[in-house]
C-alpha positions, -999 to 999 in steps of 0.1 A, spaced: -196 -342 -440 -159 -347 -431 -142 -370 -406 -112 -355 -388 -86 -374 -368 -60 -357 -346 -26 -369 -335 -18 -392 -363 18 -405 -370 32 -413 -404 49 -447 -402 61 -445 -438 48 -431 -471 12 -440 -475 8 -456 -440 -6 -436 -411 -10 -447 -374 -40 -433 -355 -62 -440 -325 -98 -445 -334 -123 -464 -313 -139 -496 -329 -173 -480 -324 -163 -450 -345 -149 -472 -372 -181 -492 -374 -198 -459 -384 -177 -460 -416 -183 -497 -422 -210 -516 -441 -211 -541 -412 -196 -569 -433 -160 -564 -422 -137 -588 -406 -131 -585 -368 -96 -599 -363 -70 -590 -337 -64 -557 -319 -57 -534 -349 -82 -518 -372 -73 -511 -409 -89 -484 -431 -81 -476 -467 -86 -440 -479 -92 -436 -516 -78 -406 -536 -61 -390 -506 -40 -359 -512 -9 -352 -490 -19 -316 -484 -50 -327 -464 -27 -338 -436 -17 -306 -417 12 -296 -394 -8 -308 -364 -8 -343 -378 -45 -340 -384 -62 -356 -414 -97 -351 -428 -116 -371 -453 -151 -379 -466 -167 -410 -451 -173 -421 -487 -136 -423 -493 -130 -448 -465 -131 -485 -470 -129 -505 -437 -108 -536 -441 -107 -548 -405 -123 -537 -372 -100 -545 -343 -107 -548 -306 -87 -517 -295 -82 -480 -307 -50 -490 -326 -57 -481 -363 -36 -482 -395 -48 -459 -423 -36 -468 -458 -35 -438 -481 -45 -446 -517 -32 -413 -531 -49 -393 -558 -35 -396 -593 -23 -362 -604 -24 -348 -640 14 -351 -641 12 -388 -632 -14 -393 -659 9 -376 -685 38 -400 -674 15 -430 -679 8 -419 -714 44 -415 -722 56 -449 -708 44 -481 -724 36 -510 -699 63 -536 -694 43 -567 -705 71 -591 -695 58 -592 -659 21 -598 -668 5 -632 -669 -7 -647 -701 -44 -635 -698 -33 -600 -689 -10 -599 -718 -38 -608 -742 -59 -580 -728 -31 -555 -734 -25 -569 -769 -62 -567 -778 -65 -530 -768 -69 -508 -799 -44 -479 -800 -69 -453 -788 -77 -474 -757 -41 -485 -749 -33 -458 -724 -66 -463 -706 -65 -501 -705 -29 -504 -695 -32 -479 -667 -63 -495 -654 -47 -530 -654 -15 -517 -639 -33 -500 -610 -55 -530 -604 -25 -553 -602 -10 -531 -575 -38 -544 -553 -46 -578 -567 -23 -605 -582 -48 -624 -602 -51 -628 -640 -76 -619 -666 -91 -649 -685 -105 -642 -720 -140 -657 -726 -144 -660 -764 -182 -663 -764 -188 -630 -746 -155 -614 -755 -150 -605 -719 -119 -607 -697 -128 -622 -664 -106 -619 -632 -93 -652 -619 -93 -670 -596 -119 -647 -579 -145 -634 -604 -152 -600 -587 -145 -578 -618 -148 -582 -656 -137 -559 -684 -149 -558 -720 -132 -537 -747 -158 -516 -765 -142 -503 -798 -174 -488 -811 -178 -462 -784 -141 -462 -774 -146 -473 -739 -141 -501 -714 -171 -517 -699 -166 -531 -664 -188 -555 -645 -183 -558 -608 -197 -579 -580 -222 -561 -558 -253 -540 -565 -250 -502 -572 -258 -491 -536 -228 -510 -523 -204 -485 -539 -194 -449 -529 -220 -423 -540 -193 -398 -551 -182 -419 -581 -180 -397 -612 -196 -421 -636 -230 -439 -634 -231 -474 -620 -260 -495 -632 -274 -528 -621 -264 -558 -642 -270 -595 -638 -281 -607 -604 -258 -594 -577 -235 -575 -601 -232 -539 -614 -218 -524 -646 -202 -491 -657 -181 -477 -685 -149 -456 -685 -133 -438 -714 -110 -413 -697 -77 -417 -677 -92 -395 -651 -119 -421 -644 -94 -448 -634 -90 -439 -598 -128 -442 -592 -130 -474 -613 -103 -490 -590 -122 -478 -559 -152 -497 -572 -131 -528 -580 -115 -528 -546 -149 -525 -529 -162 -553 -551 -135 -576 -539 -148 -573 -504 -184 -582 -513 
């Protein structure tokens, strides 16, 4: 199933203006969204530019949409969280993160990453910090890095199977069903999954962003 919207206008790169009725936006919503002001806001995960055609029409899967706000009018802003290309992934591997701009807890996470997880961990953290300006706090007992001040995601370095284990707020059915890895139930009200490939980061961040709204 695809959702198609005609007559959109690109305000700037990654920001689209459209007219969508609040009732239609509610069909994409989990019913827990804010209802503030006139303008609705939708985020589209992994959107490719080529999907927007010469008639200013865009199409996307409902699972790719995260409703941030439902306004009182048809005015709608669509934020495009663009897909990470293979070329972008190659660039990430070639460029080491500039740790000067990270907070103390984030720096410890980057420092603790073994060499074979450095690309994966640094790219994950960099992408998360584009959306959230928190800080990872290391818990020595569990060896987990917990997001602060809002604990909606946790990451643990797993050297044995060369992966990162993430725990997120929300049960598995709260997350998109087109995620490429398995999301399992964890402690009460939380879920967990593992990533080991750069290509899994975009889906991991989709899950993290959804968890922040639960």
